[in-house]
N, C-alpha and C positions, 0 to 999 in steps of 0.2 A: 504493500500500500504506500510505500515511500516514507515511512516514519521509523525512527530509531529512538528508543527510550534511553535517556541519559540518566535520569534520577526519578525516583518515586517516593512520595510521602503521603501519609494518611492524616486526615483531620476530621474526626467524627465519621460521618457517612460519606465524606467526599475524598476521593483519591486525586492527588495532584501529580502530574507527570511533566518533567522537562523533556522535550522531544526535539530531535532534529527532523526537519520535514522537507519534502519534495514539493516544488511549486508546479503550476500547470503549463509553464512556458516550454515549448518543444526545444528551443535552442539554448536553454539555460544549462549551466554547468551541473546542476542537480539532475537533469534529465539523463545524463550519461552515468550518473552514480559517482561522479568525480568529487562532489562536495554538496552536502545538504545544507539547508538554511536553519538558522537558529543558534542555540536552542531556545524554544518558546515553551512557556508553561500552559498546560491545559488542565481543566478540572473535569472530573467524571463522577457521576452518581447515578443510582437507579431510582426511577420515579414511575410508579405504576407498572413495574416489571420491565420498563424500557430504559436503556442506557442513554443518559443525556451527557453531552460534552459541550465545553465552551472554552474559548480562548481567554487566558488570564493575562498574559503579557510576556515580553521578551526577558530572557535572563541577562542580567547586567554582567558585562565582562569585568573581571578583576585584574586584567592586565594593565 
């Protein structure tokens, strides 16, 4: 699917994952698997038996 999990953390019923992701641009470096974008944080939870996900934000670089 074009995602690579970097870090996972749990907060109550919500799981947060820092992920490297692939965009939809055909000529982007991530399309060839050369380099993925991010990492970006996403939240995941179950609601009425269905998995809900949402974008939380970009991971700040410590460099």
